ROVEX-464445 format. One record per residue: residue in one letter; x, y, z of N, C-alpha, C in turn. Coordinates in steps of 0.1 Angstrom, whole numbers, plus 5000, padded with zeros to 4 digits. Example, Ala and Ser with C-alpha at 12.3 -4.5 7.8 and 13.67 -1.06 7.14 Angstrom:
% ROVEX-464445
A513249435078512349555078513249675078 S512849785071513749895071512950005079 
***
This chain:
% ROVEX-464445
A082712115692083612015698084011915687 A085311885690085811795679085211655681 G085011595670084511465670085611365673 P085311235675086311135678087311115666 L088711085671089711065661089410945652 P089910965640089710855630090610745634 P090310625632091210505635092410515627 L093610465633094910465626094810365614 Q095410415603095410335592096710255592 P096710125590098010045590098910095578 K100310095581101210135571101210035560 P101410085548101509995537102709895539 P102609775534103609675536105009725531 G105009805520106309845515107009935525 L106210025531106910125541107410045553 R106709945557107209865568108509795565 A108609745553109909675549111009775548 I110709895543111810005542112210035556 G111310055565111710085579112609985585 R112209855583113109745589114509745583 L114509775570115809775563116709895568 K115910005570116710125576117310095589 D116510025598117009985611118209895610 T118009795601119109705599120409765594 V120309855584121409935579122110015590 S121210075599121810165609122510075619 Q121909955623122609875632123909815626 D123909775613125109725607126209835606 S125709965604126710075603127310095617 Q126510085627127110095641128109985644 R127609865640128609745642129809765635 L129709815622130909835613131909935619 V131310045624132110145631132810095643 Q132010015651132609955663133809855659 R133509775649134509675645135709745639 S135509845631136609915625137509975636 K136810035646137610095657138409975664 L137609865666138309755672139509705664 M139309695651140409645642141509745642 A141209875642142209985642143009965655 D142309945666143009935679143809805679 T143309695673144009575673145209585664 N145109655652146209675643147309755650 A146809865657147809945664148509865674 N147809775681148409685691149409595685 I149009535673149909445665151109525661 Q150909645656152109725652153009755664 D152409785675153209805687153909685691 M153209565690153909445694155009415684 V154809435671155909415661157109505664 A156709635667157709735670158509695682 N157709645693158409605705159309485703 M158709385695159509265692160809305684 R160609405674161809445667162809515676 Q162309595685163209665694163909565703 E163109465708163609365717164709285710 L164409245697165409165689166609245687 R166409375683167609455681168409485694 G167609485705168309495718169209375721 Q168609255717169409135718170709135710 F170509185697171709195688172709285695 L172209405700173109505705173809445718 G173109365725173709315737174809215735 K174909165722176009065719177309145716 V177309275714178509355712179109375725 P180409325728181009335741181009475747 L181209575738181309715743179909755748 L178809695743177509745747176709645755 S177409545761176709445768176209505782 R175309425789174809475801175909485812 N177009425809178109445819178709585818 I178409655807179009785805178009895806 V176809875800175709975800174509925807 S173710015812172509985819171409945809 E170309875814169209835806168609965799 Q168410075806167810195801168710255790 E170010255792171010305782170910215769 Q170910085771170809995760169610015752 F168410045759167110065752167210195744 R167810295750168010425742168910405730 L169910325732170810305720170110225709 V169210135713168410065702167610165694 G167110275700166410375693167310455684 K168610455686169610525678170110445666 L169710315666170210225655169510275642 R170410285631169910325618169910205608 P168810175602168810055593169410095579 W170110005573170710025560170409895551 T170209925538170009815529171109815519 F171809695517172909685508172609575498 Q172909595486172809485476174009395476 A173809275471174909175471176109235464 G177309205469178509255463179009395468 H178309455477178709585482179709575494 D180709665494181609675505181009765515 I180609705527180009795538181209875544 I182309805548183509875552184609825544 V185709905543186909875535188109875544 E188909775543190209765550191009885548 G191509945559192410065558191710195560 E190410195557189610325558189310345573 I189110475576188710525589187210525590 G186610475600185110475602184810535615 D183510555617183010605630181710535635 R181510415630180310345634180510195633 L179710125641179609975641178409935634 Y178409805629177309755622176909615628 I175609595627175009465631174109405620 I174309285616173609225604172209185610 E171209235604169809205607169209095598 R169709095585169309005575170308985564 G170608865560171508845549172908795554 T173808785545175208725548176208815542 C177408815549178608885544179808805545 E180908835538182108775540183108875544 V184108835553185108925558186408895549 R186908995543188108985534189209065540 K190409015539191509075545192809055537 T193709145537194909135529195809045538 V196108925533197008825539198108795530 N199308805534200508775526200408855513 G199908975513199909065502198809035492 R197808945496196708915487195408925495 M194308965488193008975495192408835496 T192008795508191508655509190308665519 T189408575518188208565527188608495539 V188408555551188908505564187708465573 G186508495569185308465577184008495570 L182908445576181608465571180708525582 L179908615579179008675589177508655585 A176708635595175308615592174408695602 K173208665602172208745611172708745626 G172808875631173208885645174608915647 A175508895636176908925637177109075637 F178209115643178609265643180009285639 F180309405635181709435631181909585632 G183209625632183509765633183309835646 E183209755657182809815670183909905675 I185209885673186209975678186110115672 S185610125659185410255652184310335659 A183510275667182510355675183210435686 L184510415688185210485699186410555694 Y187110495684188410545680188510555665 D189410645660189610665646190710565641 I190410435643191410325640191010275626 P192010255617191710205604191010065605 R190010045596189409915595190409805593 T190309695600191309595598190909485588 A189709505582189309405572188209475564 T187909415552186809455544185609365546 V184409415547183209335549182309355536 K182209245528181509255516180209165517 T179109225512177809145512177909035502 T177408915506177308805496175808775492 S174908855498173508855495172908995498 D171709015494171109145499171109145514 V171509255520171709265534171009385540 T170309365552169809475560170709475572 A171309595575172209605586171809725595 L172109725607171909835616173209895620 S173310025620174510095624174310185636 L175410205644175410295655176610385654 A176310515653177410605651178010655664 R179310695663180010735675179310855683 H178810955675178211065682176911025689 D176210925683175010875690175410805703 L176510725702176910655714177410745725 I178210845722178710945732177611025738 S176611065730175511145735174511065744 T174610935743173610855751174210795763 I175510765763176110685774176810785784 G176810755796177510835806179010815805 E179810905811181210905810181810775817 T181210735828181710615835181610495826 E180410485819180210365810181110375798 L181310505793182210525782183610475785 E184110505797185410465801185510315802 S184510255807184510105807184510045793 M183810115784183810065770185210085764 R185910195767187210215762188210105767 V188010065780188909955785188709835777 I187409795774187209675765187809695751 A187609815746188209845732189709825732 R190309875743191809865744192209715744 T191509635750191909485750191809435736 Q190909485728190809435714192009485706 V192509605709193709665703194909575706 F194909515718196009425722196209315713 S195209275705195309155696196309185685 S196709315683197709355672199009375678 I199209365692200509385698201109245702 P202109195695202609065697202909035712 L203409125719203809105733202609065742 L201409115739200309095747199308995742 V199408955729198308885723198008745729 E199008685736198708545741198308555756 L198108675762197608675775196108645776 Q195708605788194308575789193408695789 S192108675786191208795785191208875798 E191008805809190908885822192208955825 Q193408905821194608975823194709095814 K194209085802194209205793193309315798 V192209275804191309375810192009455821 R192709385830193409445841194509535836 I195209485825196309575819195709695813 A194509685806193909795800193509905811 E193109855822192709945833193910015839 A195109945838196310005844197110095835 L196610115823197310205813197310345818 K198410415816198610555820198310645808 K197610755810197210845799198310955798 H198610995786199511105783198911195772 T199211325773198811415762200011485757 W200211485744201411555738200911655728 H201611765726201311865716202211855704 K201811915693202511895681204011935682 G204911855677206311875677207011825690 A206211775700206811725712207611595709 I208811585714209611465713209211365724 M208611255720208011155729209111055733 A210111035725211210935728212310965719 G213510955724214710975715215310845710 E216010855700216610735693217410645702 N218210705711219010635720218510615734 H217210665736216610645749216410495752 L216610455764216310315767214810295769 T214310185763212910165763212410135778 A211510215783210910195796209510165796 R208810205785207310185785206910155771 L205810075770205110045758204010155756 Y204010225745203010335742202010285731 I200810315733199710295723199110425720 V199010465707198410585703196910575703 E196310665711194810655712194110765703 Q194810875702194210985693195411055687 G195211095674196211175667197211085660 H198311145655199311075648200711115653 V201611015652203011035656203910985645 R205211035645206110995635207310925642 M207710805636208910745640210010765630 H211110825634212110875624213510825628 A214210755620215610715623216510815617 R217710825623218710925618219110905603 D219310785600219610745586219410595584 K219510545572219310405570220410315577 A221610375579222610295585222310265600 S221510345606221110325620219910225622 L219310185610218210095611218709955614 P217809875621218209735623218309655610 S219009555610219309475598218109415591 F217009395600215809335594214909435587 W215309565588214409665582214409655567 P213309655560213309635545214209735539 V215009685529216009765523215409885515 D214209865509213609965500212710065508 E212610045521211710135529212410245535 K211810365536212410485542212410465557 P213410535564213510525578212510615586 I211210625580210210705586208910615586 V208210615598207010545599206010635607 D204810655601203810735608202810635614 L202410665627201510575634200210655638 G199010595636197810655640197210585652 P195910605655195210535666195410385664 G195710325675196010175675197410135672 G198210235667199610205665200310205679 F201510145679202310135692203810135689 F204510175700206010175699206510145713 G207810095713208410065726208209915730 M207609835722207409695726208609615725 R209409635714210509545711211609545723 G211809665728212809675739212309665753 L211009655755210409665768210909565778 L211109435774211609335783213109345785 Y213809415776215209405776215909545779 G215109655780215709785782216509835770 A216209785758217009825746216709965742 P217610035734217310165729216010165720 V215310275720214110285712214410265697 G215510325693215910305679215410415669 F214310485674213710595666213510715674 T213510835668213010945675211510955672 I210710965683209210965681208711115684 T208011165674207511305674206011305672 A205411395680203911415678203711495666 L202811445657202511515644201211595645 S200211545652199011615654199011725664 D198111815663198011925673197911875687 E197211765689197111695702197211545699 V198111485707198211335706197911285720 R197111185721196811115733197410975732 T198110935742198710795742198310725756 L198410595755198310515767199610435769 S200110425781201410355782201410265795 I202410175795202610085806204010035806 S204610005817205909945818205809795820 H207009735819207009585821206609555835 E207109625845206809605859205309625862 E204709735855203309765857202409655852 I202809585841202109475835202109365845 L203209325851203309215860202609255873 A202509375877201809415889200309395888 T199809375876198309355875198009215879 S199009125881198708985885198108985899 Q197408875902196708865914197308765924 S198408705920199108615928200508595923 A201408545931202808525927202808415916 E202008325917201908215906201508285893 E200408365893200008435881201108525875 R201808595884202908685880203908605872 S204308485878205308405871204808355857 Q203508315857202908265845202808385834 M202408505838202408615829203808645824 Q204808645832206208665828206608565817 E206308435820206608335810205908355797 T204608395797203808415785204408535777 L204808645784205408755778206708725771 Q207508645778208808605772208608515760 Q207708415761207508325750206908405738 S206008505740205508585729206608665723 M207408725731208508805725209508715718 K209808605724210708505717210208475703 G208908445702208308415689208408535680 Y208208655685208208775677209608795671 L210608785680212008805676212408695665 L212108575667212408465658211708495644 R210608555645209808575632210508685623 Q211608755629212308845621213208775610 I213508645613214308575603213408545591 P213908585579213008585567212408445565 Q213208335567212708205564211608165574 L211408235585210408195595209308295595 K209408405588208408515589207008475586 E206908385576205508345571205308195573 M206108135581206007985583204707955590 A204007845586202807805592202907795607 E201907835615202007845629202407705636 D201907595631202207465637203707435636 N204207465623205607445621206507535629 F206007665629206807765637206907725651 R205807675657205807645671206907535674 S207007435665208007335668209407385666 V209607485657210907545655211207635667 R210307705672210507795684210907715696 N210307595697210607515709212007455708 C212607455697214007405695215107515698 S214607635699215607745701216007745716 E217207795719217607805733218307945735 E218207995747218808125751220208095756 V221208165750222608145754223108285757 S224008285767224608415771226108425768 F226608545765228008565762228508675770 K229708665776230308775784230908875774 K231108995780231709105772233009055766 W233109095753234309065744234308915740 S233308845743233308705738233108705722 V233808615716233608595701232508495699 I231408535693230208445691230508355680 F231008415669231608335658232508425650 S233508355643234508425635234208415620 K234708515613234508515598235208395592 G234408325583234908205577234608075584 Q234208095597233907975605232607905600 P232507775598231207715595230207735607 I229007775604228007785614226807715611 D226207655621225007565618223807615627 A223807745630222707805638222507945634 V221307995636221008135635221008195649 Y221608315650221708385663220808515662 V219908525672219008635673219208715686 L219508845685219808925696218608945705 E218708915718217608955727218009075736 R219209075742219609175751221109205750 G221409335750222809365749223209425736 T224509435734225109495722226109405716 V226109385703227109305696227609395684 I228809355680229409425668229709325657 E229509365645229909285633231209345627 H232209265625233509305620233809225608 D234209295597234509225584236009185585 G236309095594237709045595237808955607 E239108915610239308825621239108905634 A238708825645238508895658239808945663 S241008885661242308925666242709065660 A242109095649242509225642241709345648 M240709315656239809425660240509525669 C241509485677242209575686243009675678 E243309645665244109735657243309845650 L241909835651241009925644241110065651 P241010175642241010315648239810335656 G239910435665238710475674237710555666 E236710605674235610675668236010815663 D237210865668237610995663238210995649 A238610875644239210875631238210925621 G238711015612237711095604237611045590 S238510975584238310945569237110845567 A236510865555235410775551235810635551 E237010605546237510465545237610405558 V238110475568238310425582236910405588 A236010505586234610485591233910365586 Q234210335573233510225566234110095572 A235410095576236009975582235609945596 R235110055603234710035617233609935619 P233709855629232609755631231309815633 I230209745630228809795631228209745644 E227709835651227109805664225609755661 R225209655668223809605667223209595681 V222109675683221509675697220109645697 T219409635686218009615685217609475687 P216809435697216309295698215609255685 G216009135681215509085668216509085657 E217609155659218709145649219109005648 Y219308955636219708815634220908805626 F221708695628223008675622223108525618 G223608505606223908365602222708295595 A221708375591220508315585220808235572 G222008265566222308195554222508045556 C222708005568222807855570221507785568 L220407855567219107795565218907765550 E219807825542219707805527220907725522 E221907725529223207655525223707575536 K223907445533224207345544225607375550 N226607405542228007435547228207585547 F227307655553227407805553228607845562 K229307945557230408005565230108145569 A230508185581230108315586230808425577 P230008525573230508635564231208735572 C231208735585231808835594232108775607 T232808855616233008815630232008885638 L231408815648230408875657230908865671 V231008985678231608995691230609055700 A230509005713229709075723230409195728 L229709315727230409435732230109455747 N229109385752228909375766228209245769 D227809225781227109095784225809085775 V225608975768224508965759223808835761 D222508845758221608715757221208705742 I221308585737221008555723220208425722 L219208435713218508315710219208235699 K219608115701220308025692219307925686 L219207935673218207845666219007745657 P219107625660219807525652219307515638 Q220207505629219907485615219007365613 S219307255620218607135618217107145622 A216807235632215407245636214507305625 V215107395617214407455606214407365594 W215507305592215607215580214707095581 N214507045594213506935595212106965591 V211707085594210407135590210407165575 M211507235571211607275557211707145548 H212307045553212506915545211106855542 E210206865552208806805550208106895539 E208307025540207707115530208307085517 R209607065516210307045504209806915497 R209506815505209006685500207606715493 H206806805499205506835493205706895480 I206507005479206607075466207406995456 A208206905460209006825451208106725443 R206806705448205906615441205206695430 I205306825430204706905419205606895407 P205106855396205906835384206806955380 L206207075381207007195378208107225387 L208107165399209107195410209907065413 S209706965405210306835409211806835406 A212406725410213906705409214306715394 D213306685385213606695370213906835366 V213406935374213507075370214407145380 L214207125393215007205403215907115411 G217007175416217807105426217307125440 K217807055449217407065463217507205469 A218607275466218907405471217807505466 E217407485453216407575447215007545454 Q214807415456213507375463213407435477 F214607435484214607495497214407645497 M214907705486214607855485213107885483 L212507795476211007815474210307785487 V210707685495210107655507210107775516 G211207855516211207985523210208085519 K209708065507208708165501207308115504 L207107995509205707945511205008035521 K203708065518202908145526201808065532 P201508075545200507985552199108045550 W198107965550196708005549195907915558 S194807965563193807885571192507915564 F191707805561190407815555189407735563 K188307805565187207735572186507635563 A185807535568185107445560184007515552 G183907485539183007545530183507665522 H184807705526185407815518186007775505 F185707845494186307815481187707875481 I188707795480190107835479190407895465 I190007825455190007875441188607845435 R188307925425187007905418187207885403 E186407795398186507755383186307885375 G187107905365187008025356187708145361 E188108155374188908275378190308255374 I191008365372192408365368193208395381 G194108305384195008325396196408315392 D197308335402198808325400199408245411 E198708155418199208085429198907935428 L199807855433199507715435199407695450 F198707585454198507555468198907415472 V199407395484199707255489198907245502 I198207135504197407115516198307055527 E198307125538199107075550198306995560 K197007035561196106965570194706985566 G193806885567192506895563192206825549 V190906845545190406775533189706885524 C190006875511189306965501188606885491 D187506945485186806885474187206955461 A187506885451187706945437186406935430 V185707045427184407045421184407115408 K183407075400183307135386181907135382 L181507245375180207255369180107175357 I179307065356179006985344177606995341 D177307055329175907075325175107145336 G175707245342175007325352174907265366 T175407145368175407075381176707065387 E176907105399178207095406178506955409 T179606905404180006765406181406755413 V181506675423182706655430183606555422 L184706605418185606525409186506435418 S187006495429187906415437188106485451 Q188706415460189006475473190506485474 L190906595480192406635481192706635496 R193806565500194206555514195606605516 K196206585528197506635531198506595520 G199306705516200306685506199806705492 A198506705489197906725476198206875472 F198306895459198507035454197507055443 F197307185440196407225429196807365425 G196407405412196607535407198007565402 E198807455399200207475396200407555383 L199607535373199807605361199607755362 A198907795373198707945375200008015377 V201007945382202308015385203008045372 M202607995361203208025348202408105339 Y201008075339200108135330198908205336 D198408315331197208375335196008295329 M195908165332194808085326193708065336 P192508055331191308035341191507905348 R191107895360191107775368190107675361 T190507555360189707455353188707385363 A188807405376187907355386188007435398 S187007425407187007495420187507395430 V188107445440188607365452188007435464 R187207345472186507395483186907315496 A187107385507187507315519186307235524 A186607105525185507015531185607015546 T186807035552186907055566187707185568 D188007225580189007335582190307285576 V190907375569192107335561193307435564 T194507385565195707465565196407435553 A196807535546197507515533198707615532 V199607595523200607695519200507725504 S200907845501200807885487202207935482 L202307925469203507975462203008055450 S203408185449203008265438204008275426 R203508325415204408345404205508435407 E205208545415206208635419207308575427 D206908485436207808415445208808335436 I208308265426209208185418210108275409 L209608385404210408465395211508535403 T211308565415212308635423213308535430 A212908415431213808315438214708235428 L214208215416215008125406215608205395 S216608145389217308205378216408195365 P216608285355215808285343215908145336 E217008075337217207945331216207845337 K216207845350215307755357213807785355 V213507915354212107955351211707905337 E212607915328212307875314212107715314 K212907645322212807505323211407465329 M211007545339209607525344208607555334 R208807655326207807685315207707565306 N208807505302208707395293207907275300 M208107255313207407155320205907185320 A205607315322204207365323203507345309 R204307365298203707345285203307195283 T204107105288203706965287202506935295 Q202307005306201006985313199807055306 V200107165299199007225291198607125280 F199607045275199306945265198206845269 S198106815282197206725287195706775285 Q195606905283194306965280194006985265 I195006945257194906965243194606835236 P193506825230193006695224194106625215 L194706705207195706645197196906585204 L197306635216198606605222198406525235 C197206515240197106455253197506315254 C197406235243197706095243199206065241 L200006165238201406145236202106105249 D203106025248203905985261204606105266 S205106105278205706215285207006265277 G207806165272209006195265208706275252 M207706235245207306305233206806445236 K206006455247205506585251206606685254 V207706635260208906725263209506765250 K209606675240210206705227209306815220 V208006795221207106895214207307025221 A207407025234207507155241208807225237 S209907155236211107215232211107265217 K210207215209210207245195209207365192 L208407405202207507515200208207645196 T207607715186208207835181207407955187 A208208055192207508175198207108265186 M205908305186205408405176204708515183 R205008645178204408765184203508835175 Y202408885180201408955172201109095178 K201109195170200709325174199109335176 P198609425184197209445185196509455171 G195509385168194809385155195309285145 A196409215148196909115139196008995139 Q195908935127195108805126196008685128 I195708605137196408485140195908365131 Q194608365129193908265121192808335114 V192508295101191508365093190408255089 E189208295091188008205088188108165074 G187908035072187907975058189207935052 K190307985058191607955053192107825060 P193007745054193507625060194207645073 T193907565083194607565096195907495095 T197007565095198307505093199107485106 R198707565116199507565128198607565141 F199107505151198507505164199207605173 H198507685181199107785189198607775204 I199507795213199207815227199407965230 V198408035235198608175239199308175252 E200508235251201308245264201208385271 I201008485263200908625268199808695260 G198908765267198008855259196508795259 E195708865250194308835249193908825234 V193108725230192708715216191208705216 H190608755205189108755203188808665191 Y187708585193187208495182186108565175 Y186108555161185108615153184508515144 R183208515142182508425132181608505124 E181908515111181208595101181108735106 G182208785111182408925115181908965129 T181308865136180708895150181608825160 E182008905171182808845181182008745189 V182608625191181808515198182508475211 A183808505212184508455224185908525226 R186408505238187808565241188608455248 K189908465246190808365253192008445258 Y192608385268193808445274194908345275 A195908375284197108285285196608135287 A197408045280197107905281195907865272 G195307955266194207925256194907865243 T194107785236194707715224193907755212 I194607745201194107785188194407675178 G193407625170193707545159194107395162 E193707355174194207225179193607105171 L192307125166191707015158191907035143 G191707155139191807185124193107155118 M194207175127195607155122195807015117 M195106915123195406775120195406745105 Y194306795098194106775084194106905076 Q194607015082194607145076193307185071 E192307175079190907205075190707355075 P189707405068189307545068189007595082 A189607705086189407755100187907805101 Y187307775113185907815115185807955121 F186908005127186908135133188108225127 T187908355127189008445126189408485140 I190708475143191208505156192108625156 V191908725164192608855163193208885177 A194508925176195208975188194609105193 V194209115205193609245210194709325218 T195609255224196809315230198009265223 E199209305228200409235224200309085227 V200409005218200208855220201508775217 K201808685226202908595223202308455223 T202508375212202008235212203208145210 L203008025214203907915211203307825201 S203907795190203307735178204007625173 I203307525166203907415160202907355150 S203507295139202607235129202707075130 V201807005124201906865124203206805118 D203606865107204906825101206106835111 E206106955119207106975128207106875140 I205906835143205706725154206306595148 L205906565136206306435130207906435128 D208506545126209906555124210706515137 L210006515148210606485161210706335162 A210106255154210106115155211506065151 G212005965158213205905154213105805142 T214205745139214205655127213205535130 G212205525121211205415122210105445131 E210105565138209105595148207905675142 R208105725130207105815124205705755123 P205605625117204305565117203605555130 A204405515141203805505154203305645159 L204105745156203705885160202405925153 I202305895140201105925132199905855138 R200105725142198905655148198505715161 A199505765169199205825182198505955180 L198906035170198206165167196706135163 V196606045154195206005149194405955160 S194905875169194205825180193805945190 C194706035192194406155200193206235194 F193306255181192306335174190906265175 R190906135172189606065172189006055186 T189906045196189506045210188806175214 S189406285209188806415212187406435205 L187306375193186006385186184906305194 L185306185199184306105206183906175219 R184906245225184506305238183506425237 Q183206465224182206565222180806505224 I180706375223179406305224179106295239 P177906345242177606345257177706215264 E177406105257177405975263178805935267 F179805995261181205955263182006055271 Q181406165275182106265283182306205297 G183506225302183906175315184406025315 K184305965303184805825302186305825302 D187005725307188405715307189005675293 D190305695292190905665279190705515274 N190705425284190605285281189205265274 Y188205325280186805305275186705365261 I187305485259187205545245188005455235 S189105405240189905315231189105195226 H188305135235187505025231186405065222 V185805185224184805235214185405245200 L186605305200187305325187187505185180 N187905085188188104955182186804895176 H185704945180184404885175183804985165 S184505095161184005185151184605145138 E183905205127184305185113184605315107 V185705325100186105445092185505435078 V184705525074184005525061184405645053 S184705635040185005745032183905775023 Y183605905020182505955011183106055002 K182606044990182906154980181906264981 A182306384976181306494977180006464970 G178906484976177606454971177006324976 D177906234982177406114987176406134998 I175406044999174506055011175005965022 I175206025033175705945045174505865051 F173405935053172105865057171005965053 E169805905050168705985045167605995056 E166806105055165706125064164706005062 G164205955073163305845073164005715074 S165305705072166005575073166105535088 P166105405090166305365105167705405110 I167705445123168905485129169605365135 L170705325128171405205132172805235138 A173205355136174605395140174705545143 A175705585150176005725151177205755142 Y177305885138178305925128179106035133 V180506025132181406135137182206175125 V182206305121182906345109184406375113 E185306305106186706315109187406425101 T187106415087187706515078186606555068 G186706675062185806715052184606795058 Q183606825049182506905053181206825050 V180206835058178906765056177806875056 Y176606835051175506925050174206855055 A173506915064172306845069171106925063 S170006845059168806905054167606815058 G166406865060165306785063164306855073 T163506775079162406825087162806885100 E163806815107164206865120165706865121 L166306975119167806985118168406975131 P169606915132170306905145170907035150 N171007055163171707175168173207145168 I173907205159175307165156176307245164 Q175907355170176807445177177107395191 L178407395194178807365208179007505215 E180107525222180307645229180807755219 A180807885224181107995215182407985208 D183407935216184807925211185107785205 R184107705203184407575197183807565183 E184407485175183907455162182607375163 P181707375153180507295154180707155157 R179807095164180006955167180106865154 R180706755155180906675144180206535145 H179306525155178606395156177106405153 Y176606305148175206305143174506165147 L173306175151172506065155173005995167 A173806075176174406015188173405975198 E172106015196171105985206170805835206 C171205765196171005615195172005545205 L173005615210174005555219173605575234 L172505645236172205675250171805555258 S172305545270171905435278170405435280 G169805325280168405315282167705285269 T168405295257167805255245167405105245 K166205075242165704945244165704875230 D166104745231166004655219164504615217 G164204565206162904525203162104635196 G161304595186160504695179161404765169 P160804835159161604895149162405015154 P163605035149164505145154163805275149 P164105385157163605515153164205565139 S163505655133164005705119164705835120 A165605855111166405985111165406095107 R165606215113164706325110165306425100 Y166506385095167106475085168106385076 T168506445065169506385056170806445058 L171906355059173206405060174006375047 E174606475041175206465028176606515029 A177606445022179006495022179006615012 A179406735018179606855010180906855003 S181906785008183206765002183606625005 D184706584999185206445002185406445018 A184906335024184906335039185206195044 T185706185056186006065063185106065076 V184405955078183405955089183705825097 L183605845111183605735120182205685122 R181905555119180605505121180605415134 L179805455143179705385156178305305157 P178405175156177105105156176305125169 K175005125168174105155179174505075192 A174904955190175204865201176604875207 V177304985203178804995207178904995222 R178005055229178105055244178104915250 E177204835245177104695249178304615245 L178804645233180004575229181204605238 V181304735242182504775250182304705264 I181104705269180904645282181304495282 K180904425271181304285270182804275269 
***
């Protein structure tokens, strides 16, 4: 039998500790697994929450698009569409969509900013800004309509897009049709007849549109068919073709062919819809299948919901069409909307019975006549002679040419010459061939508006009475183009090259400039103020930016407008005036009186340089001053290109004064034309006994420009600088003379007027200004800084300045600022 068990031996202390550690590790491991699982679940929940928030936010963005709002699509369809949104990332400066291109998707900005740019008056301009939540391109999600504007990113942008195929595959046909109705109302904004109707009225009209399908080659309307319906192209392309140029209305551009192709969004039949006028073109289907929407005048009015609304709609349609017809007059085509509205209100509808003479050849007329309804004929002779004219069967070319011209298209205008010439006489006889209605626009109504505009441009020196007569000023008024700018928009930017001047009609602008890297407001511009005038003569960089401080209405005049409206002699006279204005930016000439500036401008010699020709050579005496009028020049220093200049840039304006060695070699890169003059030629312009005064004026200009290089004097007016010069001392030094030594007390600033100097010592000055400027000529100018305190020993010079050649130096005592203030 087995004996009793031996007693258990206690575990060694080390094993017990290991056991407890093992248990702890196991428990920690279990807790870690549980917490990791909890964190994973929490992270998943957070990600789901973020995803749901993102989806919800994108759903809110999507709901702001009228085509995709809850009024059109269900909540479930909108949610599915959010899942179809595709994110895009664009860098700053990228064109997301481009005006004129065909697209198939809409975009929503999720992050960043964009600007909307549009061709207005033949020039690209910014017409709006877009930020987070904004959308664009929505009609392209349904139709192949050209983009109406360019959208360019102004920062890094994240955008969401929705493609047409995703939209069509997600939305039911009923909802798609509702979306098409909303899209059609947006197309109405490009149809002058419908643009002023209320939104609800547009929706009802869009719902009333009739659908038509045409196959390639189908004649949709004939040239002589009476207009019964307004047609809008929904899909495909059609061609509008006139028989020949002779059958085109008088307002048709002379250089354009009698053929126009229309795509989706295009329309025809509007002009004659209210009046039953002939279509004027043969309309043919170009695509294999063309789909159009159409409506008649009566069908538009039938969408009204009361007799009162019907009357109001008819009045709106008539006023819209009246404005459209009057806009065919060249002088009114681009008139600012406020001015045009007052002109339109002055027009009246007059009726003439069949065979009535509206006006006779040679008769003074003081109104413009615009055809609304009916047919008129133009005859180059007296009305009494019309009965003797051969009939339509007469076959000779001479007889056909003498036959009166029939005019039937609403918008044909007659007598527009009276808007440019006060005592205008009718160039032909105008007779009503049947009962006609005509809009009569008094000359005085337009001239009253144009007179106000003329007063504005007459204040611009280039266009003043000293240069142009009233008739020429009125011709330019007819060329003015209207603009609207939102507050904060930069109308012109410093450094950019432009070719337009602007006149403010309404609102306030800030003229701003970067000074030492800081934007500084120089002045405020209000109604009647103008800016950018030199740009109409020269491709010169803008000297400041102009930003709209409020919403601004302005008009512009371009170089092309001036060159096409004025004679070469007047343009040359304007150039002379422009040169005198350029002189105000030229140190050597800015202080001359206006009479002398005009004389200098007339004395300038035109010089031409081939590409590669040297205009100025480094180290050689500067004998002439040049204004670059045409072309581009490059500046070189010791063989290295350091700068470039363009039209209105100047060469040698300082060195010419004392024929100093040129600091740069300047080379023509393109064909270059400069206007040039020497100091002797300027002095030759002085009259008897006037030469000493002219020399003093030139020296004063020169010294003023030297002082303006000193930071403390930048921005000071001429009177201030004149006082500083009165307190300065002119000191002459021989070559080798010490002007001041290192370690000597700084008691004055020094400005080198003539000659060369050399600096040496412990801490040399930074003598270079900008790349296209000669080295600065001032030394120890820090002693002039405001805040320099009296008392205690003055600071010591950190370098020695020595005359390297005979030199003349302006010495400005340290206390000159205080002396000027006193």
